[in-house]
MARKESE-969746 format. One record per residue (C-alpha): residue number from 1; chain; x, y negated, z negated. Coordinates in Angstrom, 3 decimals. Each point is the difference from the previous one (the first is absolute). Layout:
<lumbas>
+-----+--------+----------+----------+----------+
| num | cadena |        X |        Y |        Z |
+-----+--------+----------+----------+----------+
| NUM |      A |        X |        Y |        Z |
...
+-----+--------+----------+----------+----------+
</lumbas>
This chain:
<lumbas>
+-----+--------+----------+----------+----------+
| num | cadena |        X |        Y |        Z |
+-----+--------+----------+----------+----------+
|   1 |      A |   17.472 |   23.278 |  -56.737 |
|   2 |      A |   -2.377 |   -1.755 |   -2.372 |
|   3 |      A |    1.610 |   -3.181 |   -1.297 |
|   4 |      A |   -2.955 |   -1.731 |   -1.689 |
|   5 |      A |   -0.197 |   -0.039 |   -3.814 |
|   6 |      A |   -2.637 |    2.404 |   -1.307 |
|   7 |      A |   -3.313 |   -1.516 |   -1.079 |
|   8 |      A |   -1.723 |    1.624 |   -2.960 |
|   9 |      A |   -3.679 |    0.775 |    0.502 |
|  10 |      A |   -1.007 |   -2.896 |   -2.253 |
|  11 |      A |    2.121 |   -2.434 |    2.032 |
|  12 |      A |   -1.402 |    1.341 |    3.280 |
|  13 |      A |   -3.473 |   -0.700 |   -1.386 |
|  14 |      A |    1.047 |   -3.493 |   -1.088 |
|  15 |      A |    1.384 |   -0.671 |    3.486 |
|  16 |      A |   -3.314 |    1.118 |    1.507 |
|  17 |      A |   -1.925 |   -2.288 |   -2.369 |
|  18 |      A |    2.267 |   -2.881 |    1.044 |
|  19 |      A |   -0.822 |    0.702 |    3.628 |
|  20 |      A |   -3.709 |   -0.003 |   -0.807 |
|  21 |      A |    0.302 |   -3.223 |   -2.043 |
|  22 |      A |    1.333 |   -1.800 |    3.077 |
|  23 |      A |    0.771 |   -3.699 |   -0.539 |
|  24 |      A |   -1.763 |   -0.059 |   -3.367 |
|  25 |      A |    2.728 |    2.154 |   -1.530 |
|  26 |      A |   -0.058 |    1.795 |   -3.341 |
|  27 |      A |    0.312 |   -1.821 |   -3.323 |
|  28 |      A |    2.608 |    0.943 |   -2.594 |
|  29 |      A |   -1.035 |    1.763 |   -3.165 |
|  30 |      A |   -1.986 |    2.811 |    1.595 |
|  31 |      A |    0.825 |    3.670 |   -0.581 |
|  32 |      A |    2.068 |    0.118 |    3.190 |
|  33 |      A |    2.179 |   -2.974 |   -0.997 |
|  34 |      A |    3.128 |    2.185 |   -0.547 |
|  35 |      A |   -0.440 |    1.393 |    3.507 |
|  36 |      A |   -0.532 |   -3.471 |    1.445 |
|  37 |      A |    3.277 |   -1.088 |   -1.616 |
|  38 |      A |    1.753 |    3.071 |    1.467 |
|  39 |      A |   -1.472 |   -0.686 |    3.433 |
|  40 |      A |    1.181 |   -3.585 |   -0.291 |
|  41 |      A |    3.527 |    1.135 |   -0.885 |
|  42 |      A |   -0.073 |    2.215 |    3.105 |
|  43 |      A |   -1.123 |   -2.918 |    2.206 |
|  44 |      A |   -3.391 |    1.596 |    0.727 |
|  45 |      A |   -1.907 |   -2.618 |   -2.002 |
|  46 |      A |    0.626 |   -3.534 |   -1.170 |
|  47 |      A |   -1.433 |   -2.093 |   -2.812 |
|  48 |      A |   -1.186 |   -3.390 |    1.161 |
|  49 |      A |   -0.019 |   -3.293 |   -1.895 |
|  50 |      A |   -3.373 |    1.034 |   -1.467 |
|  51 |      A |    1.655 |    3.191 |   -1.379 |
|  52 |      A |   -2.212 |    2.179 |    2.218 |
|  53 |      A |    1.749 |    2.790 |    1.865 |
|  54 |      A |   -0.409 |    0.241 |    3.749 |
|  55 |      A |    1.224 |    2.558 |    2.488 |
|  56 |      A |    3.004 |   -1.000 |    2.118 |
|  57 |      A |    0.709 |    0.871 |    3.631 |
|  58 |      A |    2.261 |    2.791 |   -1.252 |
|  59 |      A |   -2.861 |    1.202 |   -2.205 |
|  60 |      A |   -2.385 |    0.031 |    2.950 |
|  61 |      A |    2.481 |    2.031 |    2.034 |
|  62 |      A |    0.524 |    2.474 |   -2.855 |
|  63 |      A |   -3.766 |    0.275 |   -0.490 |
|  64 |      A |   -0.514 |    0.697 |    3.713 |
|  65 |      A |    2.760 |    2.612 |    0.106 |
|  66 |      A |   -0.673 |    1.791 |   -3.249 |
|  67 |      A |   -3.546 |   -0.591 |   -1.213 |
|  68 |      A |   -2.101 |   -0.896 |    3.010 |
|  69 |      A |    1.654 |    2.743 |    2.069 |
|  70 |      A |   -0.937 |    2.582 |   -2.636 |
|  71 |      A |   -3.661 |   -1.027 |   -0.035 |
+-----+--------+----------+----------+----------+
</lumbas>
């Protein structure tokens, strides 16, 4: 049974961009900021002291299972 919360297409894309951004992260205020906030609330991303969003270990696992596996 699937027990993960559903990720909208826009949030899946934002998660992939976070993965690509690596340690640099993504700044707030971009078009995907609402998705970055949602990902943060889900524990898949986290905003650092510089307000840039970075992927978490849970985000990396979700990316590997759901996005990377599909590609």
